[in-house]
N, C-alpha and C positions, 0 to 999 in steps of 0.2 A: 116667760114662765121658767122657773128654776126647778131643776130636779135635784134632790138631795138624796144621797145614799143614807141608809139608816146608820146610826152611830154604834152599831154592834161591834164590839171588840173581838177580833179574831186572835186567839192565842198564838204565840210564836210556836213554830214547829218543834217537836221533840223527836230527835232521830237517835235511835239506839242501834248501833252496829251496822245497820243497812239503811240506805235511803239516798236521796238526791239533795245536794246542797247547792243553792244558787247564789246565796248572799256572799259577796266577796270577803267580808270581814269574817264570817263563819268559816269559809274555805281557808283563809289565812290562819285562823286560830287552830284548825285541825292540822294543817301542814307544818306549823311552826314547831310542834313537839317532835317531829320526825328527826331521826339522827341518820343512822346508816340504813340504806334501802337498796332493794333490788328494783331496777326499773326496766320496763318493757315499753318501747315506743312503736306504735302501729299506725299505719295510714291506710284507710279503706280496708281494715281488717288484715292487712299484710304486715308482717314483722319488718321494721326498718332498722331497729337497733335495740340492744339490751345490754345490761351490765349491772354493776354495783357502784354505789357512791354515797357520799355524805351530803345531806341537805345543809347547805351553808347559809342560805338566806331565803326567806319567803317574804314577798313584798307585793304591793298593789300599786302599779304605775302603768297607765295606758301607753306610755312612751318608751317603755323598756321591754326587753325580751326575756323569755325564759331561756336559760342556758344550761346545757348539760355537757361537760367536758372535763377531762382529766380527773375522773371519779368525783366530781363536785357538781351539785345541782343548785342552781339559783332559780327559784320558782316565782314567777309572776302570775298571780291569780287572774289578772286581766288577759292572760294568754288563752284562757279557757272559758267556755260558756257555763260549765257546771262541774261539780265534783260528785262522783257517785261512790258511796261507801258500799263495799260488798264484803262477803265472808267466804273464805275457802271452805273446802270440805272438812278441814281441821278446825274450823271456827276461828280462823285468824282473819282479822279485818285488813283489807287493803283498799287503796284509793285509786279510782280511775278519774283522771283529769281529761275532760272531753271538749273538743271543739271541731265541728264540721268534718267528721271523718277521721280526725286525729284523736288518738288516745295515748296518754302517758300514764301507764300503770305504775304505782309505787307500792311495793311490798315491804313493809317495815321489817328490819332485821333485828330491831331492839324495841323495847317499850319506852314510853316517856319516863317511867320511873327509873329504868336502867340508865337512860341518858342523863337524868338529873344526878343520879349517884355518881356517874362517871365525871360529870362536871365538878361535883363536890370533891371527888378524889383529886382531880386536877388542881383545884384551888388549894386543897390541903398540901399537895406535893409542892406547889409553888411557895406556899408559906414556909414549909420546912426548908426548902432550898434558900429562901431569902434569909432565914435565921442563920443558916450555915455560912452564907456569904458575909453577912454582917459580923458574925462572930470571928470569921477568919480575918476580916478587915480590921476589927478591933485588936485582934491578937498581933497583926502586923504593925499597927500603929503603936501598940504597947512595946513591941520589940524595938521599933525605931526610936521611941522615946528613951528606952533604957540604954540603947547603944550610944546615945548622946552623952550619957553620964560617964562613960568610960573614957 
């Protein structure tokens, strides 16, 4: 005898500002937009470490570690059972990455929009510098060519 579940389609969760995220892809998507954060690492409710750093990489690999060192965070969503979105009394969202008594709290110090604008500014700065370098190189080559004529 075969038992079949009804083919009822359950909609995907909709989480707005607070809630629990267990899907690793969703966890990764949320964390990827983080830039500079304040982190608080607790074990069994006791403070182990805290500081500020930049989220350098967010990945999903069961063979690699989450690393926090030298003001840089490399976050592996497989290091945690779930991510809990919470809000402070000032209505600022923060992220608790939780696994068996361990909690890595990430408090964003910038918004995704600010991070994107900063990246765009960096790209624009690089483009301007490259134009200046190429212009200086062309000027130097032109000067070399003219010195051969003398």
